[in-house]
PDB file of the backbone (N, CA, C, O) and the ligand in Angstrom, with CONECT records:
HET     ZN  A 101       1
ATOM      1  N   MET A   1     133.947 172.272 160.790  1.00  0.00           N
ATOM      2  CA  MET A   1     134.708 172.381 159.558  1.00  0.00           C
ATOM      3  C   MET A   1     133.999 171.590 158.454  1.00  0.00           C
ATOM      4  O   MET A   1     133.507 170.489 158.700  1.00  0.00           O
ATOM      5  N   THR A   2     133.947 172.138 157.255  1.00  0.00           N
ATOM      6  CA  THR A   2     133.291 171.509 156.129  1.00  0.00           C
ATOM      7  C   THR A   2     134.328 171.175 155.075  1.00  0.00           C
ATOM      8  O   THR A   2     135.205 171.982 154.765  1.00  0.00           O
ATOM      9  N   ARG A   3     134.213 169.962 154.526  1.00  0.00           N
ATOM     10  CA  ARG A   3     135.135 169.557 153.464  1.00  0.00           C
ATOM     11  C   ARG A   3     134.378 169.375 152.173  1.00  0.00           C
ATOM     12  O   ARG A   3     133.213 168.977 152.175  1.00  0.00           O
ATOM     13  N   SER A   4     135.045 169.668 151.057  1.00  0.00           N
ATOM     14  CA  SER A   4     134.412 169.523 149.761  1.00  0.00           C
ATOM     15  C   SER A   4     135.468 169.224 148.708  1.00  0.00           C
ATOM     16  O   SER A   4     136.604 169.688 148.802  1.00  0.00           O
ATOM     17  N   ILE A   5     135.081 168.444 147.705  1.00  0.00           N
ATOM     18  CA  ILE A   5     135.994 168.171 146.590  1.00  0.00           C
ATOM     19  C   ILE A   5     135.555 169.026 145.408  1.00  0.00           C
ATOM     20  O   ILE A   5     134.446 168.884 144.893  1.00  0.00           O
ATOM     21  N   ILE A   6     136.456 169.922 144.990  1.00  0.00           N
ATOM     22  CA  ILE A   6     136.176 170.826 143.884  1.00  0.00           C
ATOM     23  C   ILE A   6     137.235 170.578 142.827  1.00  0.00           C
ATOM     24  O   ILE A   6     138.426 170.726 143.103  1.00  0.00           O
ATOM     25  N   LYS A   7     136.831 170.208 141.633  1.00  0.00           N
ATOM     26  CA  LYS A   7     137.755 169.914 140.524  1.00  0.00           C
ATOM     27  C   LYS A   7     138.841 168.940 140.974  1.00  0.00           C
ATOM     28  O   LYS A   7     140.027 169.176 140.747  1.00  0.00           O
ATOM     29  N   ALA A   8     138.436 167.859 141.605  1.00  0.00           N
ATOM     30  CA  ALA A   8     139.312 166.749 141.996  1.00  0.00           C
ATOM     31  C   ALA A   8     140.306 167.087 143.098  1.00  0.00           C
ATOM     32  O   ALA A   8     141.181 166.274 143.399  1.00  0.00           O
ATOM     33  N   ALA A   9     140.200 168.243 143.697  1.00  0.00           N
ATOM     34  CA  ALA A   9     141.069 168.576 144.828  1.00  0.00           C
ATOM     35  C   ALA A   9     140.196 168.822 146.046  1.00  0.00           C
ATOM     36  O   ALA A   9     139.124 169.419 145.946  1.00  0.00           O
ATOM     37  N   GLU A  10     140.668 168.353 147.208  1.00  0.00           N
ATOM     38  CA  GLU A  10     139.865 168.473 148.421  1.00  0.00           C
ATOM     39  C   GLU A  10     140.222 169.750 149.169  1.00  0.00           C
ATOM     40  O   GLU A  10     141.395 170.072 149.358  1.00  0.00           O
ATOM     41  N   TRP A  11     139.202 170.458 149.583  1.00  0.00           N
ATOM     42  CA  TRP A  11     139.357 171.726 150.290  1.00  0.00           C
ATOM     43  C   TRP A  11     138.618 171.654 151.623  1.00  0.00           C
ATOM     44  O   TRP A  11     137.643 170.918 151.770  1.00  0.00           O
ATOM     45  N   THR A  12     139.096 172.420 152.575  1.00  0.00           N
ATOM     46  CA  THR A  12     138.491 172.462 153.895  1.00  0.00           C
ATOM     47  C   THR A  12     138.103 173.895 154.234  1.00  0.00           C
ATOM     48  O   THR A  12     138.883 174.828 154.040  1.00  0.00           O
ATOM     49  N   LEU A  13     136.900 174.054 154.737  1.00  0.00           N
ATOM     50  CA  LEU A  13     136.413 175.372 155.151  1.00  0.00           C
ATOM     51  C   LEU A  13     136.440 175.462 156.668  1.00  0.00           C
ATOM     52  O   LEU A  13     135.922 174.587 157.362  1.00  0.00           O
ATOM     53  N   GLY A  14     137.048 176.525 157.177  1.00  0.00           N
ATOM     54  CA  GLY A  14     137.101 176.706 158.627  1.00  0.00           C
ATOM     55  C   GLY A  14     137.161 178.175 158.966  1.00  0.00           C
ATOM     56  O   GLY A  14     137.159 179.019 158.070  1.00  0.00           O
ATOM     57  N   PRO A  15     137.214 178.496 160.243  1.00  0.00           N
ATOM     58  CA  PRO A  15     137.289 179.903 160.641  1.00  0.00           C
ATOM     59  C   PRO A  15     138.641 180.514 160.250  1.00  0.00           C
ATOM     60  O   PRO A  15     139.668 179.835 160.264  1.00  0.00           O
ATOM     61  N   GLU A  16     138.623 181.791 159.907  1.00  0.00           N
ATOM     62  CA  GLU A  16     139.873 182.517 159.630  1.00  0.00           C
ATOM     63  C   GLU A  16     140.587 182.727 160.953  1.00  0.00           C
ATOM     64  O   GLU A  16     140.024 183.308 161.881  1.00  0.00           O
ATOM     65  N   THR A  17     141.820 182.257 161.043  1.00  0.00           N
ATOM     66  CA  THR A  17     142.572 182.392 162.297  1.00  0.00           C
ATOM     67  C   THR A  17     143.832 183.219 162.098  1.00  0.00           C
ATOM     68  O   THR A  17     144.709 183.234 162.962  1.00  0.00           O
ATOM     69  N   GLY A  18     143.929 183.908 160.967  1.00  0.00           N
ATOM     70  CA  GLY A  18     145.103 184.718 160.684  1.00  0.00           C
ATOM     71  C   GLY A  18     145.255 185.852 161.687  1.00  0.00           C
ATOM     72  O   GLY A  18     144.303 186.254 162.357  1.00  0.00           O
ATOM     73  N   GLU A  19     146.487 186.357 161.767  1.00  0.00           N
ATOM     74  CA  GLU A  19     146.784 187.428 162.718  1.00  0.00           C
ATOM     75  C   GLU A  19     145.899 188.644 162.454  1.00  0.00           C
ATOM     76  O   GLU A  19     145.778 189.102 161.318  1.00  0.00           O
ATOM     77  N   GLY A  20     145.289 189.155 163.510  1.00  0.00           N
ATOM     78  CA  GLY A  20     144.450 190.344 163.395  1.00  0.00           C
ATOM     79  C   GLY A  20     143.021 190.063 162.979  1.00  0.00           C
ATOM     80  O   GLY A  20     142.190 190.971 162.988  1.00  0.00           O
ATOM     81  N   ALA A  21     142.715 188.833 162.618  1.00  0.00           N
ATOM     82  CA  ALA A  21     141.343 188.513 162.202  1.00  0.00           C
ATOM     83  C   ALA A  21     140.471 188.333 163.441  1.00  0.00           C
ATOM     84  O   ALA A  21     140.797 187.515 164.301  1.00  0.00           O
ATOM     85  N   PRO A  22     139.376 189.077 163.553  1.00  0.00           N
ATOM     86  CA  PRO A  22     138.501 188.880 164.708  1.00  0.00           C
ATOM     87  C   PRO A  22     137.712 187.579 164.559  1.00  0.00           C
ATOM     88  O   PRO A  22     137.459 187.115 163.447  1.00  0.00           O
ATOM     89  N   GLN A  23     137.329 187.001 165.702  1.00  0.00           N
ATOM     90  CA  GLN A  23     136.455 185.826 165.647  1.00  0.00           C
ATOM     91  C   GLN A  23     135.076 186.238 165.159  1.00  0.00           C
ATOM     92  O   GLN A  23     134.365 185.463 164.521  1.00  0.00           O
ATOM     93  N   GLY A  24     134.715 187.474 165.474  1.00  0.00           N
ATOM     94  CA  GLY A  24     133.432 187.981 165.025  1.00  0.00           C
ATOM     95  C   GLY A  24     133.352 189.479 165.214  1.00  0.00           C
ATOM     96  O   GLY A  24     134.022 190.035 166.084  1.00  0.00           O
ATOM     97  N   ILE A  25     132.533 190.141 164.402  1.00  0.00           N
ATOM     98  CA  ILE A  25     132.246 191.557 164.574  1.00  0.00           C
ATOM     99  C   ILE A  25     130.756 191.649 164.872  1.00  0.00           C
ATOM    100  O   ILE A  25     129.926 191.171 164.099  1.00  0.00           O
ATOM    101  N   TYR A  26     130.428 192.266 165.994  1.00  0.00           N
ATOM    102  CA  TYR A  26     129.040 192.343 166.433  1.00  0.00           C
ATOM    103  C   TYR A  26     128.532 193.766 166.304  1.00  0.00           C
ATOM    104  O   TYR A  26     129.254 194.730 166.559  1.00  0.00           O
ATOM    105  N   SER A  27     127.257 193.879 165.896  1.00  0.00           N
ATOM    106  CA  SER A  27     126.606 195.185 165.846  1.00  0.00           C
ATOM    107  C   SER A  27     125.097 194.963 165.941  1.00  0.00           C
ATOM    108  O   SER A  27     124.619 193.828 165.928  1.00  0.00           O
ATOM    109  N   ALA A  28     124.362 196.062 166.037  1.00  0.00           N
ATOM    110  CA  ALA A  28     122.905 195.992 166.116  1.00  0.00           C
ATOM    111  C   ALA A  28     122.314 197.279 165.569  1.00  0.00           C
ATOM    112  O   ALA A  28     122.943 198.337 165.601  1.00  0.00           O
ATOM    113  N   VAL A  29     121.095 197.165 165.067  1.00  0.00           N
ATOM    114  CA  VAL A  29     120.362 198.311 164.531  1.00  0.00           C
ATOM    115  C   VAL A  29     118.984 198.331 165.181  1.00  0.00           C
ATOM    116  O   VAL A  29     118.320 197.300 165.281  1.00  0.00           O
ATOM    117  N   CYS A  30     118.563 199.510 165.619  1.00  0.00           N
ATOM    118  CA  CYS A  30     117.210 199.675 166.157  1.00  0.00           C
ATOM    119  C   CYS A  30     116.237 199.636 164.979  1.00  0.00           C
ATOM    120  O   CYS A  30     116.400 200.375 164.008  1.00  0.00           O
ATOM    121  N   LEU A  31     115.233 198.776 165.067  1.00  0.00           N
ATOM    122  CA  LEU A  31     114.274 198.655 163.966  1.00  0.00           C
ATOM    123  C   LEU A  31     113.216 199.753 163.981  1.00  0.00           C
ATOM    124  O   LEU A  31     112.431 199.878 163.040  1.00  0.00           O
ATOM    125  N   THR A  32     113.196 200.549 165.049  1.00  0.00           N
ATOM    126  CA  THR A  32     112.230 201.646 165.117  1.00  0.00           C
ATOM    127  C   THR A  32     112.784 202.915 164.484  1.00  0.00           C
ATOM    128  O   THR A  32     112.096 203.571 163.702  1.00  0.00           O
ATOM    129  N   CYS A  33     114.042 203.269 164.823  1.00  0.00           N
ATOM    130  CA  CYS A  33     114.595 204.545 164.348  1.00  0.00           C
ATOM    131  C   CYS A  33     115.843 204.388 163.483  1.00  0.00           C
ATOM    132  O   CYS A  33     116.308 205.367 162.900  1.00  0.00           O
ATOM    133  N   GLY A  34     116.391 203.185 163.388  1.00  0.00           N
ATOM    134  CA  GLY A  34     117.572 202.974 162.556  1.00  0.00           C
ATOM    135  C   GLY A  34     118.890 203.286 163.239  1.00  0.00           C
ATOM    136  O   GLY A  34     119.941 203.189 162.605  1.00  0.00           O
ATOM    137  N   ALA A  35     118.868 203.662 164.525  1.00  0.00           N
ATOM    138  CA  ALA A  35     120.116 203.932 165.247  1.00  0.00           C
ATOM    139  C   ALA A  35     120.977 202.664 165.258  1.00  0.00           C
ATOM    140  O   ALA A  35     120.470 201.548 165.368  1.00  0.00           O
ATOM    141  N   LYS A  36     122.291 202.870 165.139  1.00  0.00           N
ATOM    142  CA  LYS A  36     123.209 201.731 165.062  1.00  0.00           C
ATOM    143  C   LYS A  36     124.193 201.728 166.219  1.00  0.00           C
ATOM    144  O   LYS A  36     124.714 202.770 166.617  1.00  0.00           O
ATOM    145  N   ALA A  37     124.435 200.553 166.742  1.00  0.00           N
ATOM    146  CA  ALA A  37     125.461 200.390 167.771  1.00  0.00           C
ATOM    147  C   ALA A  37     126.835 200.469 167.109  1.00  0.00           C
ATOM    148  O   ALA A  37     126.999 200.117 165.941  1.00  0.00           O
ATOM    149  N   GLN A  38     127.806 200.933 167.872  1.00  0.00           N
ATOM    150  CA  GLN A  38     129.197 200.907 167.397  1.00  0.00           C
ATOM    151  C   GLN A  38     129.616 199.431 167.286  1.00  0.00           C
ATOM    152  O   GLN A  38     129.536 198.703 168.275  1.00  0.00           O
ATOM    153  N   PRO A  39     130.062 198.975 166.100  1.00  0.00           N
ATOM    154  CA  PRO A  39     130.475 197.566 165.979  1.00  0.00           C
ATOM    155  C   PRO A  39     131.674 197.254 166.876  1.00  0.00           C
ATOM    156  O   PRO A  39     132.544 198.102 167.076  1.00  0.00           O
ATOM    157  N   THR A  40     131.714 196.043 167.411  1.00  0.00           N
ATOM    158  CA  THR A  40     132.815 195.640 168.275  1.00  0.00           C
ATOM    159  C   THR A  40     133.409 194.321 167.763  1.00  0.00           C
ATOM    160  O   THR A  40     132.699 193.462 167.239  1.00  0.00           O
ATOM    161  N   ASP A  41     134.714 194.188 167.930  1.00  0.00           N
ATOM    162  CA  ASP A  41     135.407 192.947 167.576  1.00  0.00           C
ATOM    163  C   ASP A  41     135.338 191.986 168.753  1.00  0.00           C
ATOM    164  O   ASP A  41     135.706 192.348 169.870  1.00  0.00           O
ATOM    165  N   ASP A  42     134.882 190.793 168.519  1.00  0.00           N
ATOM    166  CA  ASP A  42     134.950 189.669 169.462  1.00  0.00           C
ATOM    167  C   ASP A  42     134.103 189.812 170.720  1.00  0.00           C
ATOM    168  O   ASP A  42     134.038 188.874 171.515  1.00  0.00           O
ATOM    169  N   GLU A  43     133.455 190.946 170.926  1.00  0.00           N
ATOM    170  CA  GLU A  43     132.688 191.132 172.162  1.00  0.00           C
ATOM    171  C   GLU A  43     131.260 191.530 171.847  1.00  0.00           C
ATOM    172  O   GLU A  43     131.015 192.543 171.191  1.00  0.00           O
ATOM    173  N   ARG A  44     130.327 190.732 172.315  1.00  0.00           N
ATOM    174  CA  ARG A  44     128.917 190.998 172.081  1.00  0.00           C
ATOM    175  C   ARG A  44     128.315 191.897 173.157  1.00  0.00           C
ATOM    176  O   ARG A  44     127.358 192.630 172.908  1.00  0.00           O
ATOM    177  N   LEU A  45     128.886 191.829 174.349  1.00  0.00           N
ATOM    178  CA  LEU A  45     128.299 192.522 175.499  1.00  0.00           C
ATOM    179  C   LEU A  45     128.112 194.022 175.285  1.00  0.00           C
ATOM    180  O   LEU A  45     127.041 194.534 175.611  1.00  0.00           O
ATOM    181  N   PRO A  46     129.109 194.769 174.745  1.00  0.00           N
ATOM    182  CA  PRO A  46     128.894 196.217 174.562  1.00  0.00           C
ATOM    183  C   PRO A  46     127.703 196.523 173.650  1.00  0.00           C
ATOM    184  O   PRO A  46     127.027 197.535 173.837  1.00  0.00           O
ATOM    185  N   VAL A  47     127.445 195.664 172.673  1.00  0.00           N
ATOM    186  CA  VAL A  47     126.308 195.877 171.767  1.00  0.00           C
ATOM    187  C   VAL A  47     124.995 195.581 172.503  1.00  0.00           C
ATOM    188  O   VAL A  47     123.996 196.274 172.308  1.00  0.00           O
ATOM    189  N   GLU A  48     125.007 194.562 173.339  1.00  0.00           N
ATOM    190  CA  GLU A  48     123.812 194.257 174.139  1.00  0.00           C
ATOM    191  C   GLU A  48     123.505 195.399 175.103  1.00  0.00           C
ATOM    192  O   GLU A  48     122.347 195.780 175.274  1.00  0.00           O
ATOM    193  N   VAL A  49     124.547 195.941 175.730  1.00  0.00           N
ATOM    194  CA  VAL A  49     124.366 197.066 176.667  1.00  0.00           C
ATOM    195  C   VAL A  49     123.825 198.275 175.910  1.00  0.00           C
ATOM    196  O   VAL A  49     122.949 198.984 176.405  1.00  0.00           O
ATOM    197  N   TRP A  50     124.353 198.507 174.701  1.00  0.00           N
ATOM    198  CA  TRP A  50     123.866 199.624 173.888  1.00  0.00           C
ATOM    199  C   TRP A  50     122.363 199.479 173.633  1.00  0.00           C
ATOM    200  O   TRP A  50     121.624 200.456 173.758  1.00  0.00           O
ATOM    201  N   ALA A  51     121.905 198.281 173.280  1.00  0.00           N
ATOM    202  CA  ALA A  51     120.482 198.053 172.998  1.00  0.00           C
ATOM    203  C   ALA A  51     119.635 198.320 174.243  1.00  0.00           C
ATOM    204  O   ALA A  51     118.569 198.930 174.155  1.00  0.00           O
ATOM    205  N   LEU A  52     120.108 197.868 175.391  1.00  0.00           N
ATOM    206  CA  LEU A  52     119.366 198.099 176.633  1.00  0.00           C
ATOM    207  C   LEU A  52     119.296 199.594 176.956  1.00  0.00           C
ATOM    208  O   LEU A  52     118.251 200.110 177.352  1.00  0.00           O
ATOM    209  N   GLU A  53     120.433 200.279 176.777  1.00  0.00           N
ATOM    210  CA  GLU A  53     120.452 201.722 177.040  1.00  0.00           C
ATOM    211  C   GLU A  53     119.562 202.470 176.043  1.00  0.00           C
ATOM    212  O   GLU A  53     118.872 203.424 176.401  1.00  0.00           O
ATOM    213  N   HIS A  54     119.593 202.017 174.783  1.00  0.00           N
ATOM    214  CA  HIS A  54     118.776 202.667 173.754  1.00  0.00           C
ATOM    215  C   HIS A  54     117.296 202.553 174.113  1.00  0.00           C
ATOM    216  O   HIS A  54     116.551 203.526 173.996  1.00  0.00           O
ATOM    217  N   THR A  55     116.871 201.369 174.550  1.00  0.00           N
ATOM    218  CA  THR A  55     115.481 201.201 174.975  1.00  0.00           C
ATOM    219  C   THR A  55     115.205 202.005 176.241  1.00  0.00           C
ATOM    220  O   THR A  55     114.117 202.558 176.403  1.00  0.00           O
ATOM    221  N   GLY A  56     116.189 202.072 177.140  1.00  0.00           N
ATOM    222  CA  GLY A  56     116.007 202.869 178.361  1.00  0.00           C
ATOM    223  C   GLY A  56     115.736 204.329 178.042  1.00  0.00           C
ATOM    224  O   GLY A  56     114.929 204.972 178.713  1.00  0.00           O
ATOM    225  N   LEU A  57     116.405 204.857 177.023  1.00  0.00           N
ATOM    226  CA  LEU A  57     116.228 206.255 176.623  1.00  0.00           C
ATOM    227  C   LEU A  57     115.003 206.446 175.732  1.00  0.00           C
ATOM    228  O   LEU A  57     114.421 207.530 175.677  1.00  0.00           O
ATOM    229  N   ASN A  58     114.620 205.368 175.032  1.00  0.00           N
ATOM    230  CA  ASN A  58     113.490 205.421 174.095  1.00  0.00           C
ATOM    231  C   ASN A  58     112.605 204.197 174.348  1.00  0.00           C
ATOM    232  O   ASN A  58     112.698 203.205 173.625  1.00  0.00           O
ATOM    233  N   PRO A  59     111.749 204.265 175.368  1.00  0.00           N
ATOM    234  CA  PRO A  59     111.031 203.054 175.798  1.00  0.00           C
ATOM    235  C   PRO A  59     110.196 202.374 174.710  1.00  0.00           C
ATOM    236  O   PRO A  59     109.854 201.199 174.847  1.00  0.00           O
ATOM    237  N   GLY A  60     109.865 203.085 173.644  1.00  0.00           N
ATOM    238  CA  GLY A  60     109.093 202.454 172.559  1.00  0.00           C
ATOM    239  C   GLY A  60     109.959 201.690 171.577  1.00  0.00           C
ATOM    240  O   GLY A  60     109.437 200.979 170.719  1.00  0.00           O
ATOM    241  N   HIS A  61     111.291 201.824 171.688  1.00  0.00           N
ATOM    242  CA  HIS A  61     112.201 201.175 170.742  1.00  0.00           C
ATOM    243  C   HIS A  61     112.694 199.867 171.366  1.00  0.00           C
ATOM    244  O   HIS A  61     113.628 199.858 172.169  1.00  0.00           O
ATOM    245  N   ARG A  62     112.056 198.780 170.985  1.00  0.00           N
ATOM    246  CA  ARG A  62     112.361 197.511 171.663  1.00  0.00           C
ATOM    247  C   ARG A  62     112.785 196.388 170.731  1.00  0.00           C
ATOM    248  O   ARG A  62     113.056 195.275 171.182  1.00  0.00           O
ATOM    249  N   GLN A  63     112.845 196.670 169.440  1.00  0.00           N
ATOM    250  CA  GLN A  63     113.246 195.612 168.503  1.00  0.00           C
ATOM    251  C   GLN A  63     114.542 196.021 167.807  1.00  0.00           C
ATOM    252  O   GLN A  63     114.718 197.167 167.393  1.00  0.00           O
ATOM    253  N   PHE A  64     115.436 195.053 167.692  1.00  0.00           N
ATOM    254  CA  PHE A  64     116.754 195.298 167.099  1.00  0.00           C
ATOM    255  C   PHE A  64     117.098 194.179 166.128  1.00  0.00           C
ATOM    256  O   PHE A  64     116.687 193.030 166.294  1.00  0.00           O
ATOM    257  N   LYS A  65     117.856 194.547 165.122  1.00  0.00           N
ATOM    258  CA  LYS A  65     118.463 193.519 164.269  1.00  0.00           C
ATOM    259  C   LYS A  65     119.897 193.363 164.761  1.00  0.00           C
ATOM    260  O   LYS A  65     120.700 194.290 164.649  1.00  0.00           O
ATOM    261  N   ALA A  66     120.215 192.206 165.299  1.00  0.00           N
ATOM    262  CA  ALA A  66     121.577 191.926 165.760  1.00  0.00           C
ATOM    263  C   ALA A  66     122.344 191.273 164.616  1.00  0.00           C
ATOM    264  O   ALA A  66     121.845 190.363 163.954  1.00  0.00           O
ATOM    265  N   VAL A  67     123.568 191.755 164.394  1.00  0.00           N
ATOM    266  CA  VAL A  67     124.389 191.243 163.295  1.00  0.00           C
ATOM    267  C   VAL A  67     125.698 190.706 163.858  1.00  0.00           C
ATOM    268  O   VAL A  67     126.389 191.393 164.610  1.00  0.00           O
ATOM    269  N   ALA A  68     126.028 189.480 163.491  1.00  0.00           N
ATOM    270  CA  ALA A  68     127.317 188.878 163.876  1.00  0.00           C
ATOM    271  C   ALA A  68     128.017 188.438 162.596  1.00  0.00           C
ATOM    272  O   ALA A  68     127.557 187.531 161.903  1.00  0.00           O
ATOM    273  N   GLU A  69     129.124 189.087 162.295  1.00  0.00           N
ATOM    274  CA  GLU A  69     129.888 188.720 161.097  1.00  0.00           C
ATOM    275  C   GLU A  69     131.031 187.805 161.515  1.00  0.00           C
ATOM    276  O   GLU A  69     131.722 188.078 162.496  1.00  0.00           O
ATOM    277  N   THR A  70     131.228 186.731 160.779  1.00  0.00           N
ATOM    278  CA  THR A  70     132.367 185.851 161.035  1.00  0.00           C
ATOM    279  C   THR A  70     133.148 185.697 159.735  1.00  0.00           C
ATOM    280  O   THR A  70     132.640 185.989 158.653  1.00  0.00           O
ATOM    281  N   PHE A  71     134.368 185.244 159.855  1.00  0.00           N
ATOM    282  CA  PHE A  71     135.257 185.171 158.697  1.00  0.00           C
ATOM    283  C   PHE A  71     135.734 183.740 158.500  1.00  0.00           C
ATOM    284  O   PHE A  71     136.065 183.048 159.462  1.00  0.00           O
ATOM    285  N   TRP A  72     135.768 183.309 157.261  1.00  0.00           N
ATOM    286  CA  TRP A  72     136.137 181.935 156.933  1.00  0.00           C
ATOM    287  C   TRP A  72     137.386 181.932 156.067  1.00  0.00           C
ATOM    288  O   TRP A  72     137.727 182.926 155.424  1.00  0.00           O
ATOM    289  N   ARG A  73     138.051 180.799 156.069  1.00  0.00           N
ATOM    290  CA  ARG A  73     139.178 180.575 155.156  1.00  0.00           C
ATOM    291  C   ARG A  73     139.059 179.167 154.594  1.00  0.00           C
ATOM    292  O   ARG A  73     138.757 178.220 155.319  1.00  0.00           O
ATOM    293  N   VAL A  74     139.297 179.041 153.311  1.00  0.00           N
ATOM    294  CA  VAL A  74     139.332 177.735 152.663  1.00  0.00           C
ATOM    295  C   VAL A  74     140.795 177.356 152.484  1.00  0.00           C
ATOM    296  O   VAL A  74     141.580 178.122 151.924  1.00  0.00           O
ATOM    297  N   THR A  75     141.156 176.173 152.963  1.00  0.00           N
ATOM    298  CA  THR A  75     142.539 175.711 152.863  1.00  0.00           C
ATOM    299  C   THR A  75     142.577 174.363 152.164  1.00  0.00           C
ATOM    300  O   THR A  75     141.606 173.608 152.215  1.00  0.00           O
ATOM    301  N   PRO A  76     143.703 174.052 151.505  1.00  0.00           N
ATOM    302  CA  PRO A  76     143.814 172.758 150.843  1.00  0.00           C
ATOM    303  C   PRO A  76     143.906 171.626 151.865  1.00  0.00           C
ATOM    304  O   PRO A  76     144.662 171.715 152.832  1.00  0.00           O
ATOM    305  N   ALA A  77     143.147 170.580 151.650  1.00  0.00           N
ATOM    306  CA  ALA A  77     143.170 169.416 152.536  1.00  0.00           C
ATOM    307  C   ALA A  77     144.328 168.502 152.150  1.00  0.00           C
ATOM    308  O   ALA A  77     144.996 168.714 151.138  1.00  0.00           O
ATOM    309  N   GLU A  78     144.550 167.480 152.979  1.00  0.00           N
ATOM    310  CA  GLU A  78     145.581 166.461 152.703  1.00  0.00           C
ATOM    311  C   GLU A  78     145.394 165.922 151.285  1.00  0.00           C
ATOM    312  O   GLU A  78     144.283 165.561 150.898  1.00  0.00           O
ATOM    313  N   GLY A  79     146.468 165.870 150.519  1.00  0.00           N
ATOM    314  CA  GLY A  79     146.393 165.326 149.164  1.00  0.00           C
ATOM    315  C   GLY A  79     146.091 166.372 148.100  1.00  0.00           C
ATOM    316  O   GLY A  79     146.208 166.081 146.910  1.00  0.00           O
ATOM    317  N   ASN A  80     145.712 167.555 148.489  1.00  0.00           N
ATOM    318  CA  ASN A  80     145.457 168.636 147.533  1.00  0.00           C
ATOM    319  C   ASN A  80     146.812 169.228 147.128  1.00  0.00           C
ATOM    320  O   ASN A  80     147.599 169.593 148.001  1.00  0.00           O
ATOM    321  N   PRO A  81     147.101 169.332 145.827  1.00  0.00           N
ATOM    322  CA  PRO A  81     148.409 169.853 145.392  1.00  0.00           C
ATOM    323  C   PRO A  81     148.708 171.268 145.907  1.00  0.00           C
ATOM    324  O   PRO A  81     149.874 171.625 146.074  1.00  0.00           O
ATOM    325  N   TYR A  82     147.685 172.063 146.157  1.00  0.00           N
ATOM    326  CA  TYR A  82     147.913 173.418 146.670  1.00  0.00           C
ATOM    327  C   TYR A  82     148.483 173.402 148.086  1.00  0.00           C
ATOM    328  O   TYR A  82     149.067 174.391 148.530  1.00  0.00           O
ATOM    329  N   ARG A  83     148.316 172.275 148.804  1.00  0.00           N
ATOM    330  CA  ARG A  83     148.842 172.191 150.163  1.00  0.00           C
ATOM    331  C   ARG A  83     150.368 172.338 150.153  1.00  0.00           C
ATOM    332  O   ARG A  83     150.934 173.037 150.993  1.00  0.00           O
ATOM    333  N   GLU A  84     151.019 171.682 149.210  1.00  0.00           N
ATOM    334  CA  GLU A  84     152.484 171.800 149.089  1.00  0.00           C
ATOM    335  C   GLU A  84     152.883 173.181 148.582  1.00  0.00           C
ATOM    336  O   GLU A  84     153.870 173.761 149.034  1.00  0.00           O
ATOM    337  N   ILE A  85     152.106 173.692 147.644  1.00  0.00           N
ATOM    338  CA  ILE A  85     152.413 175.019 147.079  1.00  0.00           C
ATOM    339  C   ILE A  85     152.329 176.087 148.159  1.00  0.00           C
ATOM    340  O   ILE A  85     153.132 177.019 148.177  1.00  0.00           O
ATOM    341  N   ASP A  86     151.350 175.955 149.070  1.00  0.00           N
ATOM    342  CA  ASP A  86     151.138 176.941 150.124  1.00  0.00           C
ATOM    343  C   ASP A  86     152.074 176.754 151.309  1.00  0.00           C
ATOM    344  O   ASP A  86     152.186 177.655 152.140  1.00  0.00           O
ATOM    345  N   ALA A  87     152.753 175.610 151.415  1.00  0.00           N
ATOM    346  CA  ALA A  87     153.618 175.338 152.577  1.00  0.00           C
ATOM    347  C   ALA A  87     154.745 176.357 152.628  1.00  0.00           C
ATOM    348  O   ALA A  87     155.292 176.719 151.587  1.00  0.00           O
ATOM    349  N   PRO A  88     155.109 176.836 153.839  1.00  0.00           N
ATOM    350  CA  PRO A  88     156.163 177.853 153.961  1.00  0.00           C
ATOM    351  C   PRO A  88     157.497 177.412 153.344  1.00  0.00           C
ATOM    352  O   PRO A  88     158.202 178.232 152.755  1.00  0.00           O
ATOM    353  N   SER A  89     157.851 176.128 153.472  1.00  0.00           N
ATOM    354  CA  SER A  89     159.130 175.667 152.923  1.00  0.00           C
ATOM    355  C   SER A  89     159.132 175.769 151.399  1.00  0.00           C
ATOM    356  O   SER A  89     160.159 176.079 150.795  1.00  0.00           O
ATOM    357  N   ALA A  90     157.971 175.506 150.775  1.00  0.00           N
ATOM    358  CA  ALA A  90     157.887 175.624 149.321  1.00  0.00           C
ATOM    359  C   ALA A  90     157.990 177.080 148.899  1.00  0.00           C
ATOM    360  O   ALA A  90     158.583 177.388 147.865  1.00  0.00           O
ATOM    361  N   GLN A  91     157.405 177.994 149.707  1.00  0.00           N
ATOM    362  CA  GLN A  91     157.469 179.411 149.362  1.00  0.00           C
ATOM    363  C   GLN A  91     158.889 179.936 149.513  1.00  0.00           C
ATOM    364  O   GLN A  91     159.319 180.787 148.735  1.00  0.00           O
ATOM    365  N   ALA A  92     159.628 179.436 150.514  1.00  0.00           N
ATOM    366  CA  ALA A  92     160.991 179.875 150.706  1.00  0.00           C
ATOM    367  C   ALA A  92     161.877 179.436 149.557  1.00  0.00           C
ATOM    368  O   ALA A  92     162.838 180.122 149.209  1.00  0.00           O
ATOM    369  N   ALA A  93     161.555 178.292 148.965  1.00  0.00           N
ATOM    370  CA  ALA A  93     162.372 177.773 147.867  1.00  0.00           C
ATOM    371  C   ALA A  93     162.119 178.526 146.560  1.00  0.00           C
ATOM    372  O   ALA A  93     162.946 178.474 145.650  1.00  0.00           O
ATOM    373  N   VAL A  94     160.990 179.223 146.458  1.00  0.00           N
ATOM    374  CA  VAL A  94     160.642 179.907 145.203  1.00  0.00           C
ATOM    375  C   VAL A  94     161.502 181.137 145.020  1.00  0.00           C
ATOM    376  O   VAL A  94     161.360 181.847 144.024  1.00  0.00           O
TER     377      VAL A  94
HETATM  378 ZN    ZN A 101     115.644 203.507 168.213  1.00  0.00          ZN2+
END
């Protein structure tokens, strides 16, 4: 987790943990022909298997660009006025 003070308020950067948010989306592209693996949420293994199968079918295609996307959320740290504004009890009172 990374913390930073922006305009006198402290913010914290961390992974997005909201409902439905994947920890990561994995995919790969063959650098020889441009074929793309079907992207998968949270699981790298199906993309790795795809690359192995792709090379098995095309023995000259051995280089891939592997892509792992992750998602972040910035939240107000202790003492940041937005922390109270974002609190569920404050939203219920609005
Ligand atoms: Zn290929």
